[in-house]
N, C-alpha and C positions, 0 to 999 in steps of 0.2 A: 747792405740791404739783402742781397741774395743769401749771404751766410745765415741771416736770421729768419728768412722767409719761411722755411719749413717748420720751424718751431712756433711760428705765429700764424699758421694757417689752420683754420678750424677743420676738424675731421669728425666723421661719423663714429660714435661710440661703438666699439667692438666687444667690450666686456659684457658678458651675460646676454649677448645677442643669440637668439634661438633660431629665428627664421628671418630672411630678408628677400624681398622681391623688388627687382629693379626693371625699368622699361626694356632694357636689352634682353630680358628673359621672357617677354610677353609674346604670345601668339594668340590666335583666335580660339584655341582649344586648350591651352596650357600656360602656366606661369611658373618658371623655375625658381626654387628656393636655393639661392646661392650661398646661404650660410648654414643650411641644414638639409634635411631630407623630406621636408613637408611640401612637396610640389603640388601646385593647384591644377585642377582641371577646369575648363571654362566653356562658356557658350557666349562668345564675344565676337561681334562682327567687325569692329575696327579699333583695336587697342591703340592708345589707351582711353578711347572714348566709350562711354556707356550711354546708350540711347533709350533707356527705359525698359529694355528687354535683356540686357547683358549682365553677366555676373561671373565670378570665379568662386570655386569652393575648395577649401583645404581639407575638410573633414574635421575629425576630432582627435588628432594625434596626442599621444600621452604627454609629450613635452610642451604642448600648448594647452594643457588642462590646468590653467592657472587658478589660484585662489587668492593668496596674498603675495605682495611684492612682485609686481609685474608692470610693464609699460607697453603700450600699443601706439604705433606711430604711422601716419599716412600723409602723403602729399596729395592734395586734391584741389580740383577747381570746379566751381558751380556757378551757373548763371541763371538758371531757371527758377523763378520764384512763384510760378503758377503751380498749384498742387497737382501731383500726379498720383491720384488715389489716396495719398496720405501726405501730411505736412512734414513727414520725416523721411527723407531720402537717405538710405544707408550708405555710408562709406565702408565701414567694417562692422561686422556683427557676429555674435554667437547667440542666436536667438531663433527659436522655432515659433515664436509669437504666441501660439495657443498653449504651449508648455515648454519646459526645458529652456528657460530663459536665463541668459548669463550676462551678455555684454552688448552695448549699443554705442556706436559712434555715427552720428547722422548730421545732416544739414537741414534745417527747417525751411520749407518752401515759402511759408507765408511772410517771413521776415529776414531770411538769410542767416539766422543765428545758428551756430553749431550746438549740438547737444551730445553729452556723454553720460551714460548710465550703466549701472550694474545691478544685478538682482542679488539681494542678501536675504536668505530665508523666504524667497519668492516675492520680496518687497522691493520695488524699484527705488534705487537711490541715484538721483540724477542731478546734473548741473548743466545749465543753459548759458551759453556765452552771451555777451552783451553788445556784440558788434555784428553788423551785416557783412558777411564774407562772400555772399553770392554775387561777386562782381566780375566773374569770368577770368579771374587771375588765380594762379596757384597759391595755396596757403598750406602751411605746415601745421599739422594737428598732432598733439601728443596727449595721451591719457595715461595717468599713473595711478597706482593704488598701493598703499603700504600696509593694508590690513585694517586701517581705521579711517582713512581719508581718501576720497577720489578727487583727482585734480585734472582739469582740462587746460591745456596750453595751446595757444594759437600764435604762430610766428614767433615762438620763443617766449611769449608773455603769458602769464597766468590769467586765464579768463574767468575762472571761478573754481570753487571746491565745495565738497559736501562731506559731512561725516557719515560713514557707512555703518560703523558699529560692528563690523565683522567681515569675514571673507566672502568673496564672490562665489555664488553657487557654481559648482563645476558643470553640471548639466551634461547632456549628451548631444546637443545640437551641433551642427557644423559651423566652423568659422567660414564666413563668406565675405567676399568683397563685392559691393554693388547691390546687395539686397539682404533681406532677412530670409532664412532658410525656407524654401518652397512657398514663398509668399510674395505675389506680384504687386501687392499694395505698397511695398517699400522699396521698389526698384530705383536705382540711381539714374539721373540724367546729368552727366558731367564727366569729369576725368579723375581717375585715381591711378597714379603710375609708380608709386613707391610705397611699400608697406613693410614695417619691421615689428617684430615681437621680441620683447626682452623678459627674462625671468627675474627681473630686479626692478626696483623703483628708481628710475633715473633721477639724477639731481638736476636742479635748475641750470647749473653750468653745463652738464652733458646735453641737456635739451637745447640750450641756446647754441651749443657747438653743432649739434645735428642740423638745426635750422640754418645756420650760416653756411655749413658745408653743402647743403642742398640748394641754396639760393642760385648759384650760377646756372644750373640746368633747369630752374623753375622760374626764371624771370620773365 
């Protein structure tokens, strides 16, 4: 049993990992990138909780200016289904709302369904999940894009996909956790405590491995 344990334990994918943010690196004003150099600055009162005023910002570093073949991952927990200015509370986004729109990962307030979308030629290509995950428990979210198809996975399972027909708009908006850039209408009320960025499209096997690897600390 012990001889085989290491080889049969799920592990987080390290290949093509650009930036990684874990709870141990969170403070009220910063969040350390332990895989790269894209440290976040923050305005957070009680990590890892977001109370509708909190957020972290990464900026727009060159190695996070994805277009094709990328994956964005987050562990998050939501419980509030009452709208807070908008039905879409942002988990991770690269979106200035009025312009320079690229990426959205959000949780809908009205029904608890997750939503992932990208902008291609300024046109939103999005996919909405089919289950209510606003149950107060942590869930694992993964968004992948291979240049033609956007996919949303939750807890290792595919929730949906949409044909995009092209690369995600690069844009100049900041990557942010907990809100859309400079827009209080999309602030998060919940928890986000692990975020990863990959410059490759993770496979279903890699995604399920990441999910199982993170379950012990998100149960």
